Every structure is written in C-alpha cells, then in structure tokens.
N, C-alpha and C positions, 0 to 999 in steps of 0.2 A: 503491498497498501504506499504510494508517494504520500507524502505529508505537505502538506497543500500551505503550510504558515512558516516562517521563521522564530526561531524562539523569542530573539527582540521585538518582533510585530506584539508580540503579550504583554512584554514587559516596558515598551514603549503608550501603549493602548488601553493599560487595565495598572492597577492600584498594584497590583506585582511588581516584587522589587527586581530590580535585573541580578540580584545574585542569588538566586534560586537552582534548582537539582533538574538541569536542562532533561534528564534522562525522564525525569518523574515528567515534566511538562510537554516533553515530546511525545508520551505515551499519552496525553490528557487530549492533546490533540487528536492523536490517532483515532482514541475513543471520542471525542464530541462527533470527528467525521465520521464513524461508522454506525454511531449509534442517533446522529440527530439530522445529519448534513444529508447522507444522502436518502434518509426516507425522506427528507425536505426537497429534493432533487430530484427524486425516481432514480431507480438503477441505471439506467440508459446516460442519462444527462451527465451523476455524478460521474459515469465509468470515462465521458467525453471532456469533461470538466479536468480529469487528474490526468488522461492522457493529454491532451494539451497542454496543462501546464508542464507536465514533467518533459514534452517538448518544446519549450516555451513557443508554442505557437497560439497560445490563446489570444484571437482578435474577433473584435466588433461586438456584437451582443451577449458575446462568451464572453471576454476580457469587461466591459460594463458587468456581466453580473459576478465578475469573481469580485472588482475591483470594490463595485459598489453594494455588493450585499453578504458575497459568499465571504470573503476576509473581513469584515466587520463581525458579522455572526459568530467565525469560528474565534476570533480571537476572544469575544464574551462569553464563548461556548466554555471554549477550553479553558477561562481562568476559573468559571465556574465551576469544571473540573478538578479543578486544581485546587484550589479552596476546600474540595470535600476529602483530598488525600495529603495535599502537600505538607503538611504537621507531623506523619508518622514516617515512620523508618521501618520499613520491614526486611529483614538480616537473618542468618540462621540464628540468631538469638531470641530473636521474639518480635511482637510488632511494638516499638516503642514512640514516646514520644521529647527527642530531644529537646533541651531548655537550655540556650547559651546562658553564660555568668550575665549578672542586673538583667531579665528577663521576663517578663510573665505571660505563661499561658492564656489563650483568649476562652473565654468561657464557651462552652457547647451552646447557649443560648448568641451569644455573640457571632461565634461562627456560623448558627443557623441564619442569623439576620446577613452576613455576608455574602453565602450562599445565594438566599433568596434574591437581594439584590440584585447580582451578577446575574442570574438567572431570571430574571425579570427585562435587563438588560438583552440579553442572548435573543429572549422570545420575542422582543419589539422587532428585533432586528431580522429575526424568521418571518413573522409576520409580510415586515416589509416584504422581503425576497417572494414570500409566496405571491403576494399581489401584484409587482414587477412580472414575474412567472407567469401570472396567470393574463395577464397583459399583453405581454411579446410573443405569447406564444409558439415558443422553440419548436422544434420538430422533436427534439428528443425526449422534449416533458412531458410528462404522465402525471397528472397530480396524486395518483395512489399507486402504490406500486404492491402486488402479492409476495413480488418473489422477496422481500425485504423482509429481515424478522428482527424487533426488536425487543428489548428487555418489557416486561410486562409490570408495570406494579400492583404489589399486591394491595386488594380492596380490603377495607376495614371493613364495609358491610356484609361481606362475604356472596357478595354480586360480583360476575362476572360478566361488561360487556364486552363482545367482541369487536375490533377496529374496523368502522367501515367507511365507505368511500361517499364522500359529501361534498356539494358544489362550493363553488366561491360564496355564493349568497348564504349557504348555513353557516360557511364558516365564518364569513362575518359577523350573521347575528349572532354565534354560539359566541364569540370573542365580545360582543359590545354584551351581551348578556351577562358575560364571565364578570367583564368590569365593574358591572353593577352590585354584584354579590361582596 
C-alpha cells in the first residue's frame, strides 16, 4: 500500500509535534487510508489515486481531489488515529505509557476530547469530499462499494443494522439531523 502523505504533512497541519514516532505515524496514515479513505472513494477510485500518486501522475480533477480533499482529510484522520495510540509503547515487555521527567500524562477524558475534536474535523473534510465527488461525477467513483469491508463498531443496544446504500439527498439529510441532536 502506498502512503499518500509525508510525516511532515501531519505535523505541519495539526497540533501533533514534530518529534513523534514516525513508525507509529506511518501506521496511522495507512490505517486512515484503509479504514476511511478507501470507503469514501470506493475501491476503483482509491486504486487510481494510489497508482497515479505513486507514479507522480495525478492531474486535472484527480490532482484537485488529492490536494483539496484527500490530503486535508487524511491529515486529520491520521492525527485522530495517532492520538488514539500515540501515548502507548508496545514492546516485548508489554504495553506501557512512557512519561518523561517533568511531565504529566493527560487524563482519559482529555484524550477522549482531543480525539473527538480531531475526528470532527476529519468528518468535516470527509463530507466536503463526498459533496465534491457527487458534483464532479468522476467515472471511477461509485458512492458505495460492496467489496470494501471495514471494522464494525459494536452497538450498545444489541441491534445491528447493516450498512446500506444511500443517496446524496439522504446523506445530506442524515447529517442535518445529526447536527440537531
């Protein structure tokens, strides 16, 4: 899988500092691409973007899509993923939280707030991307792909509703209702 961002893209455009573990950061970028971006773009468009990016051949609407929508979304989503795991160190001796001298670890509540704030920004960019994709009608874009399997969040209610295809109007309506809640 091709990494569609550089480490510096994230540290320049988010509150994440420049002195972070790049191996963890790259894994977070790959997670964001595999779990969210491919779902948003659909498998065919995602593969085209990935191939053109790797060959340095992005142009026209695809370059606009990358620069104006994919990149900002991936930056924020990757930062969200990093905030969820960045404090932990996983090694042969177990899972630990390193704490340098003269520092205090953030509370779980504060970390949760940071993750949620970053997630909201990523979701905003995802919505902008979907609207742009619906307007531009790129031939590779299919608004729903049955070939992509993403992690399912467990439901506290015990109910499970499989993901269904929705129209753009339904999507917009759902987000309007979500904002009112």
